C-alpha positions as CSV (number, residue, x, y, z in Angstrom):
1,M,-76.4,-19.2,37.1
2,A,-78.7,-21.1,39.5
3,R,-77.0,-24.4,38.5
4,L,-73.8,-22.6,38.9
5,L,-74.4,-22.0,42.7
6,R,-76.2,-25.3,43.3
7,S,-72.9,-26.5,44.9
8,L,-69.4,-25.5,45.8
9,S,-67.9,-28.4,43.8
10,H,-69.9,-27.2,40.7
11,L,-68.8,-23.7,41.3
12,K,-65.1,-24.6,41.5
13,E,-65.5,-26.3,38.0
14,A,-66.9,-23.0,36.7
15,I,-64.2,-20.9,38.4
16,A,-61.4,-22.9,36.7
17,D,-63.5,-22.9,33.4
18,R,-64.1,-19.1,33.4
19,G,-60.8,-17.8,34.9
20,W,-62.5,-15.4,37.1
21,F,-59.5,-15.3,39.5
22,D,-56.7,-15.9,36.9
23,G,-54.0,-13.4,37.7
24,V,-55.5,-12.4,41.1
25,R,-52.9,-12.7,43.9
26,L,-54.8,-12.6,47.2
27,V,-53.5,-11.2,50.3
28,Y,-55.4,-11.4,53.7
29,Q,-55.4,-9.3,56.8
30,G,-57.1,-10.2,60.1
31,F,-56.6,-11.3,63.6
32,G,-55.4,-14.9,63.1
33,P,-53.8,-16.3,60.0
34,L,-56.1,-19.4,59.8
35,A,-59.0,-17.0,58.9
36,A,-57.6,-16.7,55.5
37,H,-58.9,-20.3,54.9
38,M,-62.4,-18.7,54.1
39,F,-61.0,-17.6,50.7
40,T,-58.9,-20.6,49.8
41,H,-62.0,-22.4,48.4
42,F,-61.8,-20.3,45.4
43,L,-58.1,-19.2,45.0
44,P,-54.8,-19.4,46.8
45,V,-53.9,-17.0,49.5
46,T,-50.3,-15.9,49.0
47,H,-49.7,-13.7,51.8
48,I,-51.3,-13.1,55.3
49,V,-50.8,-10.2,57.7
50,A,-52.2,-11.0,61.1
51,E,-52.2,-9.7,64.7
52,Y,-51.9,-13.3,66.2
53,D,-49.8,-16.2,65.3
54,G,-50.4,-19.8,66.6
55,E,-48.7,-23.2,66.9
56,E,-50.4,-24.3,63.8
57,V,-49.5,-21.6,61.4
58,G,-46.1,-22.8,60.3
59,R,-47.2,-26.4,59.8
60,H,-50.5,-25.8,58.0
61,I,-50.4,-22.3,56.4
62,E,-46.6,-21.8,55.6
63,R,-45.7,-25.3,54.7
64,G,-49.0,-26.6,53.8
65,W,-50.5,-23.7,51.8
66,G,-47.2,-22.1,50.9
67,A,-48.3,-18.8,52.1
68,T,-46.1,-16.2,53.7
69,V,-47.4,-14.9,57.1
70,F,-46.3,-11.6,58.9
71,S,-47.6,-11.8,62.4
72,A,-47.3,-9.0,64.8
73,E,-47.3,-11.5,67.8
74,R,-44.4,-13.4,66.2
75,M,-42.3,-10.4,65.8
76,T,-43.0,-9.1,69.4
77,G,-43.4,-12.3,71.3
78,V,-46.4,-10.9,73.1
79,R,-50.3,-11.6,72.8
80,H,-52.3,-9.0,74.4
81,N,-55.8,-7.4,74.0
82,E,-55.1,-4.1,72.4
83,S,-55.7,-4.5,68.6
84,D,-55.4,-0.9,68.0
85,L,-51.7,-1.2,68.3
86,F,-51.7,-3.6,65.3
87,N,-54.0,-1.3,63.4
88,R,-52.2,1.8,63.9
89,Y,-48.4,0.6,63.9
90,F,-47.9,-2.6,62.2
91,Y,-47.6,-1.2,58.7
92,R,-45.7,1.9,59.9
93,N,-43.0,-0.5,61.5
94,H,-43.2,-3.3,59.0
95,G,-44.7,-1.8,55.8
96,D,-41.4,-2.0,53.8
97,E,-41.0,-5.7,54.7
98,V,-44.5,-6.4,53.5
99,A,-44.2,-4.3,50.4
100,D,-41.0,-6.1,49.4
101,A,-42.8,-9.5,49.4
102,L,-45.8,-8.3,47.7
103,D,-43.7,-6.4,45.1
104,R,-42.2,-9.8,43.9
105,L,-45.7,-11.0,43.0
106,E,-46.7,-11.1,39.3
107,G,-50.4,-10.2,38.6
108,R,-53.1,-8.2,40.5
109,V,-52.3,-8.0,44.1
110,C,-55.5,-7.8,46.1
111,L,-55.8,-7.3,49.9
112,V,-58.9,-8.4,51.8
113,P,-58.9,-7.2,55.3
114,F,-61.1,-8.5,58.0
115,A,-61.9,-4.7,58.5
116,T,-60.4,-1.6,57.0
117,T,-58.3,0.7,59.1
118,P,-56.5,4.1,58.4
119,G,-53.2,2.1,58.9
120,V,-54.0,-0.4,56.0
121,E,-55.0,2.4,53.8
122,E,-51.9,4.4,54.3
123,F,-49.8,1.4,53.4
124,L,-51.9,0.6,50.3
125,F,-52.4,3.9,48.8
126,G,-49.2,5.4,49.8
127,R,-47.4,3.0,47.5
128,G,-49.0,3.7,44.3
129,S,-51.9,1.9,42.4
130,R,-50.7,-1.6,42.1
131,Y,-52.4,-2.8,45.2
132,H,-56.3,-3.2,45.3
133,L,-58.3,-3.0,48.4
134,L,-61.2,-5.7,48.3
135,Q,-63.0,-4.1,51.1
136,N,-64.9,-0.8,51.8
137,A,-62.8,2.2,52.6
138,S,-62.8,3.2,56.3
139,I,-65.1,6.2,55.8
140,I,-67.7,3.9,54.4
141,Q,-67.2,1.2,57.0
142,N,-67.2,3.8,59.8
143,H,-70.4,5.4,58.5
144,F,-72.3,2.1,58.9
145,D,-70.5,0.9,62.0
146,Y,-71.6,4.1,63.8
147,K,-73.8,2.4,66.1
148,A,-76.4,5.3,66.5
149,R,-77.0,5.3,62.7
150,L,-79.1,2.2,62.7
151,A,-81.3,3.5,65.3
152,W,-81.9,6.7,63.4
153,S,-82.8,4.7,60.2
154,A,-84.8,1.9,61.8
155,A,-88.1,3.2,60.7
156,E,-86.9,3.8,57.1
157,I,-85.5,0.3,56.9
158,G,-88.5,-1.2,58.5
159,I,-86.6,-3.1,61.3
160,P,-87.3,-3.3,65.0
161,I,-84.9,-1.9,67.4
162,P,-85.1,-2.4,71.3
163,P,-88.1,-0.5,72.8
164,D,-86.9,2.7,74.9
165,S,-83.7,2.9,73.1
166,A,-82.2,6.4,72.8
167,V,-79.2,8.3,71.4
168,T,-78.0,11.0,73.5
169,L,-74.4,12.5,74.6
170,F,-71.9,10.9,77.1
171,G,-72.0,14.1,79.0
172,A,-75.7,14.1,79.4
173,L,-75.6,10.5,81.0
174,D,-77.0,10.3,84.5
175,Y,-76.9,7.0,86.4
176,D,-79.8,7.5,88.7
177,R,-82.1,8.5,86.0
178,L,-81.1,5.6,83.6
179,A,-81.2,3.1,86.4
180,G,-84.6,4.3,87.3
181,E,-85.8,4.1,83.8
182,Y,-84.3,0.8,82.5
183,G,-84.6,-1.1,85.9
184,T,-82.7,-4.4,85.2
185,G,-79.9,-2.8,83.6
186,F,-79.0,-1.0,80.4
187,V,-76.3,-1.0,77.5
188,I,-74.1,1.9,76.4
189,Q,-72.8,1.6,72.9
190,V,-70.2,3.8,71.8
191,P,-70.9,4.7,68.1
192,L,-67.4,4.1,66.7
193,S,-65.2,1.3,68.1
194,Q,-63.2,-1.5,67.0
195,A,-64.6,-4.7,65.8
196,G,-66.6,-6.3,68.7
197,G,-65.9,-3.4,71.0
198,G,-67.8,-0.4,72.4
199,T,-70.7,-2.2,73.9
200,H,-70.8,-1.8,77.6
201,F,-73.3,-3.6,80.0
202,I,-74.3,-1.6,83.1
203,F,-75.8,-3.4,86.2
204,S,-74.4,-1.2,88.9
205,R,-73.1,2.4,89.6
206,D,-69.6,0.8,89.7
207,D,-70.2,-0.4,86.2
208,F,-71.3,3.0,85.0
209,E,-68.4,4.8,86.7
210,R,-65.8,2.4,85.2
211,V,-67.1,2.7,81.8
212,T,-67.5,6.3,81.7
213,A,-64.0,6.7,83.3
214,A,-62.5,4.5,80.6
215,N,-64.2,6.3,77.7
216,R,-63.3,9.8,79.2
217,A,-59.7,8.9,79.4
218,A,-59.9,7.3,75.8
219,I,-61.9,10.2,74.1
220,G,-60.5,13.2,76.0
221,G,-61.9,16.6,75.5
222,L,-64.6,15.4,73.1
223,F,-66.2,13.1,75.8
224,D,-69.1,15.4,76.7
225,R,-70.0,15.7,73.0
226,T,-69.7,12.2,71.9
227,Q,-72.9,10.4,71.2
228,V,-73.8,7.2,72.6
229,K,-76.7,4.8,72.1
230,I,-78.5,3.6,75.2
231,T,-80.5,0.4,75.0
232,P,-82.2,-1.6,77.7
233,F,-80.7,-4.7,78.7
234,L,-82.6,-7.8,77.3
235,S,-82.1,-11.0,78.9
236,G,-82.9,-13.4,76.0
237,P,-80.5,-15.0,73.7
238,S,-78.3,-13.2,71.3
239,L,-78.7,-14.0,67.7
240,N,-76.6,-13.3,64.5
241,C,-77.1,-13.3,60.7
242,S,-74.5,-12.5,57.9
243,G,-75.1,-11.1,54.6
244,C,-73.2,-9.8,51.5
245,V,-74.2,-7.0,49.2
246,V,-73.4,-8.3,45.8
247,N,-74.5,-7.0,42.3
248,G,-77.5,-5.1,43.6
249,A,-78.8,-7.9,45.7
250,V,-78.1,-9.4,49.3
251,A,-76.7,-12.8,49.7
252,L,-77.5,-14.4,53.2
253,S,-76.2,-16.9,55.6
254,P,-77.9,-19.3,57.9
255,P,-78.7,-17.6,61.4
256,D,-76.9,-18.7,64.4
257,I,-76.9,-18.3,68.2
258,Q,-74.1,-16.0,69.5
259,I,-72.7,-16.6,72.9
260,V,-71.5,-13.5,74.7
261,G,-70.6,-12.8,78.3
262,D,-71.0,-16.3,79.7
263,P,-69.6,-15.6,83.2
264,Y,-67.9,-19.1,83.4
265,F,-65.6,-18.0,80.6
266,V,-65.2,-14.1,80.8
267,K,-66.0,-11.3,83.2
268,T,-67.0,-8.7,80.5
269,P,-70.8,-9.2,79.9
270,G,-70.6,-8.3,76.1
271,Q,-67.4,-10.3,75.2
272,Y,-67.8,-12.7,72.3
273,I,-67.4,-16.4,73.1
274,G,-68.5,-18.3,70.2
275,S,-71.4,-19.2,68.0
276,D,-73.8,-22.2,67.7
277,F,-75.3,-23.2,64.4
278,A,-76.0,-26.8,65.5
279,L,-78.8,-26.4,68.1
280,R,-81.7,-26.4,65.4
281,A,-84.0,-24.7,68.0
282,I,-84.7,-21.3,66.1
283,E,-88.2,-21.5,65.2
284,P,-89.0,-21.3,61.5
285,A,-90.8,-18.0,61.8
286,H,-88.0,-16.5,63.8
287,R,-85.5,-17.9,61.2
288,S,-87.5,-16.1,58.4
289,F,-87.6,-13.0,60.4
290,L,-83.9,-12.9,60.9
291,L,-83.2,-13.5,57.3
292,D,-85.5,-10.8,56.1
293,V,-84.1,-8.2,58.5
294,T,-80.7,-9.1,57.4
295,R,-81.8,-8.6,53.6
296,R,-83.5,-5.3,54.4
297,I,-80.4,-3.9,56.1
298,G,-78.2,-5.0,53.4
299,A,-80.4,-3.4,50.7
300,W,-80.2,-0.2,52.8
301,M,-76.5,-0.4,53.1
302,G,-76.0,-1.2,49.4
303,G,-78.1,1.6,48.5
304,R,-75.8,3.9,50.2
305,G,-72.5,2.7,48.8
306,Y,-71.7,-0.4,50.8
307,R,-70.3,-3.4,49.1
308,G,-69.6,-7.1,50.3
309,N,-69.9,-8.9,53.6
310,F,-71.6,-7.5,56.8
311,G,-73.1,-9.0,59.9
312,V,-76.3,-8.1,61.9
313,D,-76.4,-8.8,65.8
314,F,-79.9,-9.3,67.4
315,L,-81.2,-9.3,70.9
316,S,-84.1,-11.0,72.2
317,V,-86.8,-11.3,75.1
318,A,-87.5,-14.8,76.3
319,D,-90.3,-16.2,78.4
320,A,-89.8,-18.1,81.7
321,R,-89.0,-21.2,79.8
322,G,-86.3,-19.5,77.7
323,R,-88.3,-19.4,74.6
324,I,-87.8,-16.3,72.5
325,R,-90.9,-13.9,72.3
326,E,-89.5,-11.0,70.5
327,I,-86.4,-10.1,68.5
328,Y,-84.8,-6.7,68.1
329,V,-81.8,-5.5,66.0
330,S,-78.8,-4.6,68.2
331,E,-76.2,-3.5,65.7
332,V,-74.7,-3.9,62.2
333,N,-71.0,-4.8,61.7
334,A,-69.6,-3.4,58.4
335,R,-67.1,-5.8,57.6
336,L,-66.3,-9.6,57.7
337,V,-67.6,-11.1,61.0
338,G,-66.3,-13.5,63.6
339,E,-68.6,-16.2,62.1
340,S,-67.1,-15.8,58.5
341,Q,-63.8,-17.8,58.8
342,Y,-65.4,-21.0,60.2
343,M,-68.8,-20.7,58.6
344,A,-67.0,-20.8,55.2
345,D,-65.5,-24.3,56.2
346,W,-68.8,-25.5,57.5
347,Q,-70.7,-24.5,54.3
348,A,-68.0,-26.2,52.2
349,M,-68.4,-29.3,54.4
350,A,-71.9,-29.3,53.3
351,D,-71.0,-28.6,49.5
352,V,-72.7,-25.3,49.8
353,V,-71.0,-22.2,48.4
354,P,-69.5,-20.2,51.2
355,L,-70.6,-16.7,51.7
356,T,-67.3,-15.3,51.2
357,F,-67.4,-16.1,47.5
358,F,-70.0,-13.3,47.1
359,H,-67.6,-10.8,48.7
360,L,-65.1,-11.7,45.9
361,A,-67.7,-11.6,43.3
362,E,-68.7,-8.1,44.3
363,W,-65.2,-6.7,44.4
364,L,-63.8,-8.5,41.5
365,S,-67.0,-7.6,39.4
366,I,-68.1,-11.1,38.4
367,D,-71.4,-9.9,36.9
368,E,-72.8,-13.6,36.2
369,V,-73.8,-13.6,40.0
370,T,-77.2,-12.0,39.2
371,P,-80.0,-11.0,41.8
372,A,-82.2,-13.8,40.5
373,E,-79.6,-16.3,41.1
374,I,-78.7,-14.8,44.6
375,E,-82.4,-15.1,45.5
376,A,-82.4,-18.8,44.5
377,Y,-79.4,-19.2,46.7
378,N,-81.1,-17.6,49.7
379,E,-84.1,-19.8,49.2
380,S,-82.1,-22.9,49.6
381,L,-80.0,-22.2,52.6
382,P,-79.3,-25.4,54.5
383,D,-78.9,-25.7,58.3
384,L,-75.2,-26.2,59.3
385,D,-73.6,-28.6,61.8
386,G,-71.1,-26.7,63.7
387,S,-70.4,-24.7,66.8
388,A,-67.2,-22.6,67.8
389,L,-65.9,-21.7,71.3
390,L,-63.3,-19.2,72.0
391,L,-61.1,-19.9,74.9
392,Y,-59.5,-17.0,77.0
393,N,-57.1,-17.4,79.9
394,G,-59.6,-16.7,82.6
395,R,-56.9,-15.2,84.9
396,K,-55.1,-12.0,85.5
397,G,-51.4,-12.0,84.9
398,T,-48.8,-13.0,82.2
399,F,-48.2,-16.6,81.2
400,R,-46.6,-19.0,79.0
401,A,-48.5,-22.2,77.7
402,E,-45.9,-24.8,78.6
403,G,-48.1,-27.9,78.1
404,G,-47.0,-28.6,74.7
405,L,-50.6,-28.5,73.2
406,T,-50.8,-28.5,69.4
407,A,-53.5,-28.0,67.0
408,G,-55.4,-31.0,66.0
409,I,-58.5,-33.4,66.0
410,Y,-59.2,-34.4,69.6
411,R,-61.7,-36.6,71.7
412,F,-62.7,-36.0,75.1
413,R,-62.7,-39.1,77.4
414,D,-62.6,-39.7,81.2
415,G,-62.2,-35.9,81.8
416,A,-59.3,-35.4,79.6
417,I,-58.6,-34.7,76.0
418,E,-57.0,-37.1,73.6
419,R,-55.2,-36.1,70.4
420,V,-56.4,-38.2,67.4
421,R,-54.5,-37.0,64.5
422,D,-53.4,-33.6,63.0
423,G,-55.8,-31.1,61.6
424,Y,-57.2,-27.7,62.0
425,L,-60.6,-27.7,60.4
426,L,-63.9,-29.0,61.5
427,S,-64.4,-30.5,58.0
428,Q,-61.4,-32.9,58.8
429,T,-63.3,-34.4,61.7
430,E,-64.9,-37.8,61.0
431,G,-67.8,-37.8,63.6
432,D,-69.5,-36.1,66.3
433,D,-67.2,-37.5,68.9
434,E,-64.3,-35.5,67.4
435,F,-63.5,-31.8,67.9
436,V,-60.8,-29.4,66.8
437,I,-58.2,-27.3,68.7
438,T,-57.4,-24.5,66.3
439,N,-56.6,-21.0,65.3
440,G,-54.2,-19.3,67.6
441,V,-52.9,-22.3,69.9
442,P,-50.1,-20.4,71.7
443,R,-46.5,-21.4,71.2
444,E,-44.4,-21.8,74.4
445,E,-42.1,-18.9,73.7
446,I,-45.1,-16.4,73.5
447,V,-45.9,-14.3,76.5
448,L,-49.7,-14.2,77.0
449,G,-50.8,-10.9,78.4
450,H,-49.2,-7.5,78.9
451,P,-49.7,-5.3,81.9
452,R,-50.2,-2.2,79.9
453,Y,-52.2,-3.5,76.9
454,G,-54.3,-6.4,78.4
455,D,-53.4,-9.2,80.9
456,E,-56.7,-10.6,81.5
457,G,-59.3,-12.3,79.4
458,V,-56.4,-12.9,76.7
459,F,-57.5,-15.2,73.8
460,L,-56.1,-18.6,73.7
461,C,-57.5,-20.7,70.7
462,Y,-60.8,-22.0,69.2
463,L,-62.6,-25.1,69.7
464,H,-64.7,-26.3,66.8
465,T,-67.3,-29.2,67.1
466,R,-70.2,-30.5,65.2
467,E,-72.4,-30.5,68.4
468,S,-74.4,-27.7,69.9
469,I,-72.5,-26.1,72.8
470,V,-75.3,-24.1,74.5
471,E,-77.6,-25.2,77.2
472,P,-80.8,-26.2,75.4
473,D,-83.0,-24.1,77.9
474,N,-80.6,-21.2,78.2
475,W,-78.9,-20.3,74.9
476,R,-76.9,-17.6,76.7
477,V,-74.4,-19.9,78.4
478,V,-72.2,-23.0,77.4
479,N,-73.4,-26.3,78.4
480,G,-71.8,-28.4,81.2
481,K,-70.1,-30.9,78.7
482,W,-68.3,-28.0,76.7
483,R,-67.4,-26.2,79.9
484,A,-65.6,-29.3,81.0
485,I,-63.8,-29.7,77.6
486,A,-62.9,-26.2,77.8
487,D,-61.4,-26.6,81.3
488,A,-59.5,-29.8,80.1
489,V,-58.0,-27.8,77.1
490,R,-56.9,-25.0,79.5
491,E,-55.3,-27.6,81.7
492,A,-53.5,-29.2,78.8
493,L,-52.2,-25.6,77.8
494,R,-50.5,-25.5,81.3
495,L,-50.6,-21.8,81.6
496,T,-47.5,-20.8,83.9
497,P,-46.8,-17.4,85.3
498,C,-44.0,-15.6,83.8
499,P,-42.5,-12.1,83.7
500,P,-44.0,-9.6,81.5
501,R,-42.1,-8.8,78.1
502,L,-41.7,-5.4,76.8
503,L,-42.9,-4.6,73.4
504,P,-40.3,-3.1,70.8
505,G,-39.5,0.5,71.8
506,E,-41.3,0.2,75.1
507,A,-39.5,1.7,78.2
508,A,-39.1,-0.6,81.2
């Protein structure tokens, strides 16, 4: 099996010879349709259910792959920030339409969601036993996503959490005491929250009152008794490593630098902006530490019933020169993670088996993927050339993108972007001077923002490049070159103010 995993090209030959995925009809659910590409290295994706749409979806997915896409954004004509509307209501409103399409498939219909939700489970299990969920059930996902649990179990797992971390109740929080104890700021983590949410950075009384008021409104009568995790703010870079619990072992990914809260791009300190695999500045000892901690966490999760992909976020303390001195575990994400979709493309670009293969191997019971072979895979992990930058609208209000920008391969020259050719993957670039605009490029008819469900910091698209995008001496922020490119892309989108659009069933 070690030979089987020596390269993606060799694995593809084995998949064809052994028929592992024969008869499997794969359906993906996630934020953007292009994320489904992370599974197309192994078998076709027949249908996609997504929150967003994108200019590139019809051209590359529907006509190129031949997949059918159900997009909430396409149906409503609005892109906003409230993912819970999609999670709670999409299948209730459109489940019959999705089921009619899936029921025409022959074979074993398997759904891989980015993360499980009660909505998708109601759809799957309310319609008989033909559909197969290739993801942990919500009760398992929520068990590990509960942000206080890792702190409780840190000593048992053998992992470091930030010093002075505490688990308490929302009703017991006192700003003056916390500000005096933590000095430079602190972080409130709500134990159960949507992917990437629930982490709040507190640097002032206004921050504290805003966060507590918003959570009191959301949680209601249970607010005072809701547990929260309090962590000191650590000013060093954020790091990440992904893993996959498979056949009693843990497959690993190369670590990366996560960019969160760069004030040039977003106003929310914890908002995810992108990832940098290309800097090559993580010291070997730190790299080994990140991999070992991720393996330990995966083994702990697997021993308690978890299966498949997960991610671990890390915090750090840096010295005056920006060099990392200490690394701590921040949280575990019990699902596929933001890096999953483009990391698979970059691993494939290097002819490395993408981590997403192991998720399928676990859920489809491919027993030939043994712990010994997984250990050999982990020992040979190469570095990756790639960075991803997420763009947001940067302004409050509702807009249309009237610039006619399309997904593709671009260059940046004389302060402006130049489209070189069509494309949507970093693996389609031919050199470091090319980058990709992809994944969610808004169509002109879409209204970006909704006054009730989010009209600030609305997602626009991804930029993918082979280069590093962070400042070499400050990994928390995007460097000057890529700030300029991001500005040029937003200018090319030509965001033009427009009236809000009501969602179906919404009263004026």
